[in-house]
C-alpha positions in Angstrom: 149.7 85.2 123.7 146.2 83.5 125.3 144.9 83.1 121.6 148.4 81.9 120.7 148.3 79.2 123.7 145.0 78.2 122.7 146.2 78.1 119.0 148.8 75.7 120.2 146.6 73.6 122.0 144.8 73.1 119.5 146.7 72.5 116.7 148.0 69.8 119.2 144.7 67.8 119.4 143.8 68.4 115.5 147.2 65.9 115.3 146.6 63.7 117.8 143.2 63.2 116.3 144.6 62.9 112.9 147.5 60.4 114.4 144.3 58.3 116.2 142.6 58.0 112.8 145.1 57.0 110.5 145.9 53.9 113.1 141.9 53.7 113.1 140.8 54.9 116.7 138.0 56.9 114.6 135.9 57.0 117.4 138.1 58.5 120.0 139.4 60.8 117.1 135.7 62.0 116.8 135.6 62.8 120.0 138.7 64.8 120.3 137.7 66.7 117.1 133.9 67.3 118.1 136.1 69.2 121.3 138.1 71.2 118.7 134.7 72.3 116.9 133.4 73.5 119.9 136.1 75.2 121.0 136.5 76.8 117.7 132.9 76.1 115.2 133.6 76.0 111.6 137.2 75.8 111.2 137.2 74.2 108.3 140.7 71.3 108.9 139.0 69.9 112.3 136.2 69.8 110.4 137.6 67.7 107.2 139.1 64.8 109.9 135.4 64.9 112.0 133.6 63.9 108.8 136.1 61.8 107.7 136.4 60.0 111.0 132.6 59.7 111.0 133.1 58.2 107.7 135.7 55.7 108.9 133.2 54.3 111.4 130.4 53.9 109.1 128.6 56.8 109.6 127.6 57.7 106.0 124.9 60.2 106.4 127.0 62.4 109.2 129.6 62.8 107.6 128.0 64.1 104.6 126.3 66.5 106.5 129.9 67.5 107.7 132.0 67.2 104.9 129.8 69.2 102.6 129.9 72.1 105.1 133.9 71.4 104.9 133.8 71.8 101.3 131.7 75.0 101.3 134.0 76.5 103.3 136.4 76.1 101.2 136.0 75.3 97.6 139.5 73.9 96.9 140.2 71.3 99.6 140.8 68.5 97.7 141.8 66.2 100.5 137.8 67.1 101.6 135.9 66.7 98.2 137.4 62.7 97.9 136.5 61.8 101.6 132.8 63.6 100.5 132.7 61.5 97.3 134.0 58.3 99.7 130.7 59.4 102.5 128.6 59.9 98.8 130.1 56.5 97.5 129.0 54.0 100.9 125.5 55.8 101.2 125.1 54.5 97.7 124.9 58.3 95.4 127.7 56.8 93.2 126.9 59.1 90.5 127.8 61.9 92.4 130.5 60.7 93.9 132.2 59.9 90.4 131.1 63.8 89.1 133.1 64.9 92.7 136.5 62.7 92.0 136.1 63.3 88.3 136.7 67.4 89.2 139.3 66.2 91.7 141.8 64.6 89.7 141.4 67.2 87.1 142.3 69.8 89.0 144.9 67.8 92.0 146.1 64.9 89.9 149.1 64.1 92.0 146.4 63.4 94.8 147.1 59.3 95.6 143.9 59.4 97.7 141.4 61.3 94.7 142.8 58.1 91.9 141.9 55.6 94.8 138.1 56.8 95.8 137.9 56.7 92.2 139.0 53.4 91.7 136.8 52.7 94.4 133.5 54.0 92.9 134.3 52.8 89.0 134.4 49.4 90.7 130.6 49.4 91.8 129.5 50.8 88.8 131.5 48.2 86.9 134.1 50.5 85.0 136.0 48.0 85.4 138.8 48.9 82.8 138.9 52.2 84.2 138.8 51.6 87.8 142.2 49.9 87.1 143.6 52.7 85.2 142.7 54.7 88.3 144.1 52.4 90.7 147.7 52.7 88.6 146.9 56.6 88.7 146.8 56.4 92.6 151.0 54.1 92.4 152.1 56.8 90.3 151.0 59.4 92.5 152.1 58.0 95.7 154.9 60.2 97.2 156.8 56.9 98.1 156.5 54.6 94.9 160.5 54.3 94.2 160.6 53.5 98.0 157.1 51.3 98.2 159.1 50.1 94.7 163.2 48.7 96.5 160.4 46.9 99.0 158.8 45.3 96.5 162.3 44.2 94.9 163.7 43.2 98.4 160.4 40.6 98.9 160.9 38.8 95.9 164.8 38.6 96.4 163.5 37.0 99.3 165.3 39.5 101.2 162.3 40.0 103.6 164.1 42.1 106.0 164.6 44.6 103.8 161.7 45.0 103.2 159.7 44.6 106.5 162.4 48.5 107.4 160.9 50.0 104.4 157.6 49.3 104.9 157.9 49.9 108.4 159.8 53.5 108.1 156.5 54.9 105.4 154.0 53.0 108.0 155.6 55.6 110.6 154.9 58.4 109.4 151.8 57.4 107.5 150.2 54.2 108.9 147.6 54.7 106.8 149.8 54.5 103.4 147.3 51.4 101.5 150.5 50.1 99.8 152.7 49.7 103.0 149.7 47.7 104.3 149.4 45.4 101.4 153.5 45.3 101.3 153.6 44.3 105.6 151.6 42.1 104.9 152.7 40.2 102.2 156.1 40.2 104.6 153.8 38.7 107.6 152.6 36.3 104.6 156.0 34.9 104.5 156.6 34.3 108.2 153.8 33.1 108.2 151.5 35.4 110.1 148.4 34.5 108.4 146.7 37.2 111.1 148.6 39.6 111.2 148.4 39.8 107.9 144.5 39.8 107.7 144.4 42.7 109.7 147.1 45.0 107.8 144.9 44.0 104.8 141.5 45.1 106.1 142.9 48.6 107.2 144.0 48.4 104.0 140.7 48.5 102.5 139.5 50.8 104.6 141.0 53.3 102.8 140.5 51.7 99.0 137.4 49.3 99.7 138.3 47.5 96.4 142.2 47.7 95.6 142.7 44.4 93.7 146.5 44.9 95.5 144.5 44.6 98.9 142.1 41.7 97.7 145.3 39.8 96.2 146.8 39.5 99.6 144.0 39.2 101.3 142.7 36.2 99.1 146.3 34.6 100.2 145.4 35.4 103.8 142.5 33.8 104.2 143.4 30.8 102.5 147.0 30.6 104.8 144.5 30.5 107.7 142.0 28.2 106.2 139.1 30.3 105.9 138.3 29.0 102.6 135.1 30.2 102.2 136.0 33.7 103.0 138.8 33.1 100.3 136.9 32.4 97.7 134.6 35.2 98.3 137.4 37.5 98.3 138.4 36.1 95.2 134.9 36.2 93.4 135.1 39.5 94.5 139.2 40.1 92.6 138.2 38.2 89.9 135.1 41.1 88.9 138.4 43.3 88.5 141.1 41.1 86.9 139.3 38.7 85.4 142.3 38.3 82.6 145.2 37.6 85.5 145.9 34.1 85.4 147.2 34.2 88.7 144.2 35.8 90.1 142.7 31.9 88.7 145.1 29.6 90.1 144.4 30.8 93.5 140.6 30.7 93.0 141.5 26.8 91.8 144.1 26.5 95.3 140.9 27.2 96.9 138.5 24.9 95.4 141.4 22.2 95.8 141.0 22.8 99.8 137.2 22.8 99.5 137.5 19.8 97.8 135.4 21.2 94.2 137.9 19.3 92.6 135.9 20.0 89.3 135.3 23.3 90.0 139.5 24.1 90.5 140.3 22.0 86.9 137.6 24.8 85.5 139.6 27.5 86.6 143.1 26.4 86.2 141.5 25.7 82.5 140.4 29.2 82.2 143.8 30.8 83.3 145.5 28.1 80.7 143.1 29.8 78.6 144.3 33.5 80.2 148.1 32.5 80.0 147.8 29.6 77.1 152.1 29.8 76.6 152.5 29.2 80.7 153.3 25.1 81.2 152.9 24.5 83.9 149.3 25.6 83.6 149.0 22.4 81.5 150.5 20.8 84.1 148.5 21.7 86.8 145.7 20.7 84.3 147.1 17.1 84.5 147.0 16.9 88.3 143.4 18.0 88.9 142.3 15.1 85.9 145.2 12.3 87.8 142.6 13.3 91.2 139.6 12.9 89.4 140.7 9.7 88.1 140.5 10.3 84.5 143.1 8.6 83.5 143.0 9.5 79.5 142.7 13.4 80.6 145.4 13.1 82.3 148.0 11.7 80.6 146.9 13.8 77.2 147.6 16.7 79.7 151.4 15.6 80.5 151.9 15.4 77.3 150.7 18.2 76.2 153.5 20.1 78.9 156.1 17.4 76.9 155.0 19.2 73.3 155.3 22.5 75.2 158.7 21.9 77.0 160.5 18.7 75.6 162.9 18.9 78.7 160.2 19.3 81.5 161.7 16.6 84.1 158.2 17.4 86.2 156.2 16.0 82.6 158.2 12.8 83.0 157.4 12.5 86.6 154.3 13.0 86.8 153.7 10.4 84.1 155.5 8.0 85.6 153.5 8.8 89.0 150.4 7.1 87.9 152.8 3.8 88.8 150.9 1.8 85.7 152.4 3.9 82.8 154.6 2.0 80.5 157.5 4.7 78.9 158.4 4.0 75.4 162.0 3.4 74.5 162.0 6.2 72.9 160.2 8.4 75.6 163.3 6.3 77.7 166.0 7.7 75.2 164.2 11.5 75.1 164.7 11.5 79.4 168.2 9.7 79.1 169.5 12.1 76.6 168.3 15.1 78.8 170.4 14.3 82.5 173.7 16.6 82.3 175.8 14.4 85.1 176.4 16.8 88.7 175.2 19.9 86.2 171.9 21.5 85.8 168.7 22.5 88.1 168.9 20.0 91.2 165.0 20.0 90.8 165.1 18.9 86.8 167.2 16.4 87.2 165.7 15.0 90.6 162.4 14.3 88.3 164.0 13.0 85.9 165.9 10.2 87.6 163.2 9.4 89.3 161.0 8.9 86.3 163.9 6.8 84.9 164.2 4.8 87.9 160.1 3.7 87.6 160.7 3.4 83.4 163.6 0.8 84.6 161.8 -0.8 87.6 159.0 -1.7 85.3 161.5 -3.1 82.7 162.4 -5.0 85.9 166.0 -3.7 85.5 166.4 -3.4 89.0 169.8 -1.9 89.8 169.9 0.6 86.6 166.8 1.5 88.7 167.8 2.2 91.8 171.1 3.8 90.4 168.2 6.5 89.2 166.8 6.7 92.3 169.4 7.1 94.2 170.9 9.7 92.4 167.1 11.1 91.9 167.4 11.9 96.0 170.7 13.5 96.3 169.6 15.7 94.1 166.0 16.1 95.8 167.7 16.3 98.5 169.7 19.4 98.1 166.8 21.7 97.4 165.0 20.1 101.0 167.5 19.7 103.3 166.1 17.5 106.9 168.0 17.8 110.2 167.5 14.2 111.2 168.7 14.7 114.8 167.1 17.7 115.0 163.5 15.3 114.5 164.7 13.0 117.2 165.2 15.2 119.5 161.7 16.6 118.6 160.3 12.9 119.2 162.3 12.8 122.4 159.9 16.1 123.8 157.3 15.5 122.5 157.2 11.6 124.4 158.3 13.7 127.3 155.7 16.3 127.5 152.4 14.1 127.0 153.4 12.0 129.7 150.4 10.1 132.0 150.3 13.4 134.1 149.4 15.7 131.1 146.7 13.9 129.9 145.3 13.4 133.9 145.1 16.5 134.5 143.0 17.8 131.6 140.4 14.3 131.6 137.4 16.6 130.3 139.0 19.4 128.6 138.6 19.9 124.9 136.0 20.1 122.5 134.1 16.9 123.0 133.2 16.6 118.9 132.9 12.7 118.0 133.3 13.1 114.3 137.2 13.5 113.0 139.1 10.0 112.3 142.3 11.1 111.8 144.6 8.3 110.0 147.9 8.8 111.1 151.4 6.7 110.4 154.2 7.6 107.2 153.7 7.9 103.4 152.6 5.0 101.3 152.2 2.3 104.1 148.2 2.7 102.8 146.9 5.1 105.1 145.1 5.8 101.5 143.8 2.4 101.5 142.5 2.5 105.0 140.9 5.8 104.0 139.3 5.0 101.0 137.9 2.0 102.5 136.4 4.3 105.1 134.9 6.9 102.9 132.7 4.1 101.1 131.3 3.7 104.2 127.7 5.8 104.1 128.2 7.4 107.2 132.1 8.2 106.2 133.7 11.7 104.2 136.3 11.7 102.7 138.4 14.1 102.3 141.7 14.4 102.0 145.5 15.4 104.2 143.7 18.8 105.8 146.4 20.7 107.3 145.0 22.3 109.7 146.3 20.5 112.6 149.6 21.5 111.8 148.5 24.7 111.5 147.9 24.9 115.0 151.1 23.2 115.5 153.4 26.1 113.7 151.3 28.2 115.7 152.3 27.1 118.7 155.9 26.4 117.5 156.1 30.1 116.9 154.7 31.9 120.2 158.9 31.9 121.0 161.8 33.8 119.1 163.3 30.7 117.8 160.1 28.8 116.2 160.8 26.0 118.8 157.8 26.1 121.8 156.0 23.0 121.0 155.5 20.7 122.2 156.0 22.2 125.8 154.0 25.5 125.4 150.7 22.9 125.1 151.5 22.6 129.0 150.7 26.0 129.4 147.2 25.9 127.4 144.1 26.5 129.3 141.3 23.8 129.7 139.6 27.0 127.6 142.0 27.2 124.7 142.0 23.7 124.4 139.0 23.4 123.9 137.9 26.5 121.7 141.5 25.0 119.5 139.1 21.4 118.7 136.4 23.7 118.1 138.1 26.3 115.5 139.5 22.8 113.8 135.7 21.3 113.3 134.6 25.1 112.5 137.5 25.1 109.7 137.0 21.9 108.2 132.9 22.0 108.2 133.4 23.5 104.6 135.0 20.1 103.3 132.0 17.4 104.3 129.1 17.0 103.4 126.2 15.5 105.3 128.0 13.0 106.5 128.3 12.6 110.7 132.2 11.5 110.7 134.9 12.7 107.9 138.5 11.1 108.1 141.6 13.6 107.8 144.4 11.7 106.3 147.5 13.6 107.3 150.5 10.9 107.8 153.1 12.9 109.7 150.1 14.1 112.7 151.2 10.7 114.2 153.7 12.9 115.9 150.5 15.0 117.7 148.3 12.0 118.7 148.8 13.7 122.5 147.5 17.4 120.9 144.5 15.9 119.2 143.3 14.0 122.4 144.3 16.7 124.5 141.6 19.5 121.9 139.0 16.7 120.5 139.6 13.7 123.1 136.6 11.7 121.2 138.0 11.8 117.6 139.3 8.3 116.5 142.4 7.4 115.8 144.4 4.6 113.1 147.7 4.3 112.8 148.1 2.5 109.4 151.4 0.7 109.0 153.6 -1.4 106.6 156.9 -3.4 107.0 160.0 -0.8 107.0 161.5 -2.3 104.9 158.6 -1.6 102.2 157.4 1.3 103.2 160.7 2.9 103.6 162.2 1.8 99.9 158.7 2.7 98.8 158.8 6.6 99.7 162.6 6.9 98.5 161.3 6.0 95.3 158.2 8.4 95.3 159.1 12.4 94.5 157.0 14.6 96.7 155.6 17.5 95.4 156.0 19.0 99.3 156.8 18.1 102.3 158.1 14.9 103.8 162.3 15.7 103.2 163.1 13.1 105.5 162.1 10.6 102.7 165.3 11.7 100.6 167.9 9.6 102.2 168.0 5.6 103.3 169.4 6.9 106.5 167.3 9.4 107.5 164.6 7.2 106.7 165.5 4.6 108.9 165.8 6.8 111.9 162.9 8.9 110.9 160.8 5.3 110.9 162.0 4.3 114.2 161.1 8.0 115.8 157.5 7.0 114.4 157.4 3.5 116.1 158.6 5.4 119.3 155.6 7.9 119.5 153.4 5.0 118.5 154.7 2.8 121.0 154.6 5.8 123.4 151.0 6.6 122.4 149.9 3.0 123.1 151.5 3.1 126.9 150.0 6.3 127.6 146.5 6.3 125.8 146.1 2.5 125.6 143.3 1.2 123.1 142.9 5.0 121.9 144.7 4.2 118.9 143.9 1.2 116.1 146.4 -0.6 114.5 146.2 -1.1 110.6 149.1 -3.5 108.9 149.0 -2.9 106.0 150.3 -6.6 105.3 147.2 -8.1 107.3 145.1 -6.3 105.5 145.3 -6.9 101.3 145.7 -10.9 103.1 142.6 -11.0 104.7 140.6 -7.7 104.1 137.3 -8.3 105.6 138.8 -9.5 109.4 140.7 -5.9 109.0 137.8 -4.1 108.0 135.4 -5.3 110.3 138.3 -4.5 113.0 138.7 -0.9 111.5 134.7 -0.1 111.7 134.2 -1.3 115.2 136.7 0.8 116.1 134.5 3.3 114.1 131.5 2.3 116.1 130.1 1.4 112.8 128.5 -1.1 111.7 130.0 -3.3 108.3 128.4 -2.6 104.8 129.9 -4.3 102.0 130.8 -1.6 100.1 133.8 -1.4 101.9 135.0 -4.1 100.9 134.3 -2.8 97.3 136.1 -0.2 97.9 137.5 0.4 94.7 134.4 1.0 93.1 134.0 4.4 95.2 134.1 7.5 93.0 135.8 10.5 95.3 138.6 12.2 94.2 141.9 11.1 95.5 144.8 13.7 95.2 148.1 11.5 97.4 150.6 9.2 95.3 148.1 6.2 96.2 145.4 7.5 93.8 145.6 4.9 90.9 146.3 2.0 93.5 143.5 2.8 95.6 140.9 2.2 92.2 142.2 -0.9 91.8 141.3 -3.8 93.6 143.3 -5.5 96.9 147.0 -7.2 95.9 149.8 -8.3 97.5 152.3 -7.9 94.8 153.5 -4.7 97.2 154.2 -7.3 100.3 158.4 -7.8 100.6 158.5 -6.2 97.4 162.1 -4.6 98.6 163.8 -7.6 98.4 164.0 -7.0 94.5 166.3 -4.3 95.9 167.8 -5.9 99.2 171.2 -5.2 97.8 171.8 -1.8 97.8 169.1 -1.1 101.1 172.0 -2.2 103.5 172.4 1.9 104.5 168.3 1.3 105.9 168.6 -1.9 107.4 171.4 -0.6 109.7 169.2 2.8 110.4 166.4 0.7 111.0 168.3 -2.0 113.2 166.1 -3.8 116.0 162.8 -2.1 115.1 162.7 -4.6 111.6 162.7 -7.5 114.4 159.4 -6.7 115.5 158.3 -7.7 111.9 159.8 -10.2 111.3 156.3 -12.7 111.3 155.8 -10.5 107.8 
């Protein structure tokens, strides 16, 4: 009876240790397993698990000694042999690991973990095709393969709830299940929980060190977190294994674009297009990169190549139109008109065509026809990116109420005191790219692009409650230490984008809503408000098809109300943070550039440099819709341009209301 009770206790302890190990608590599992071995020396199951626990803690030499004893005691213990091979690999004894695993997969071909371990060894031996075959065998040997496929189908159908339920069900029975960990990480990524995804994927890589599925997911998660050098490193490792997968090259190109290594990004897109020459969107991306680099001829060629590959591609026509000074031929206009489908067809594709036709007829000075196309394009586009202007107005009100004088008074001295960031805020199409180009022409200032890092912090604050609407009030609960850490994080995350110049620009226009947060986390940052007459700013935005974001811009009334929110917030920042924000009015800048540029540089505590007046000669990548304009000298033809369309803009005027009076002298 006592013997049976003792055995029951040991079995319970073994089960507990196994659960600990599967959830990553290897050190605790090791203690329990050593106690079992002390009570029953040489018991093979716990001996094997002890070796696995040691291996999990990277104690390869000790793990090998323990696991060799286990397999000597029971030569057909295939899982123990698999873990012994994993220990050999960790210790650099790859030939022995490979020999051991060839034996295991021959004897136990449905042992998933053996195939995973075999793949890992083959990767390190640079036997990449053989390794991918081993990983595929592991997938097929997985007892949960059908459930995993069901979950992935649900995920691809945007049924995240079902996918998450299946992955979690699998992980309840096996917390170390690699495919389920990767799947749950993918769900986390779609829910903007990139940190959770990284944690899950690193746990998966503890089970299989080189599994491409896990490295691909980790690359995406690191990119979402903004840890770009780490994302690049992960992708470089992935490409050793899956160098013929064009999606991996696209992901690398995305990382390089974010790192401002545009030439490297172009090379990556070109490689993806070489691997998959029939994918027209890869050629479109090549065109976009050439536009960013200022290579007009190559850019046009790429867009026209897209139309050769797919003559009905509305986005390629819009990309040509978005070069601003591209003139469509009558034949091209006729081709676009022939592709229109009334109210039918794909909303996004039809929107691109209407925006392109609007630009074509605008160049012909047929403003009535141009506006009709812009109106239809905006209506079709708005169906794909709805915007709740009332919710934004309410959010604006809450931001003003939260960041009041008392907020800043009680946090004086908090934040991270780095003076290097220069934030340019405002609305799109209001001169922010021009201001950036002027500043980036100064020897002390690094031009970057529209950095997402601050908006990521805002999103994390927002997601602190169940309805994802905790910002801005939650900032009040943040300690001075936390605010300082956020400022430090921003500086560290943006460091890979900068060179050796002491200042750098963050030109995300939408940050106008977050001036208060900027002050709280980076109190020494410089802030510039790039402003333009509301009729010109809003109409210029209205006739721009944005690749992403700016969902407020596809309705004239929404635009007017959004502009009023912007004005109310900038007035608020002027009241609670007097002198913090410098306003650069576009109309004044183009008429008296030297005076305004001197004001701008003075606010940034920078000496005047002649290069800032010759900004159009500065060679640097520009990714925004104004890329073509900032490579030209200043011109005033954009001032009052909206008058050409005045009869169509009454809804915008009504929405702007009394705010228009503030700009009567322009």
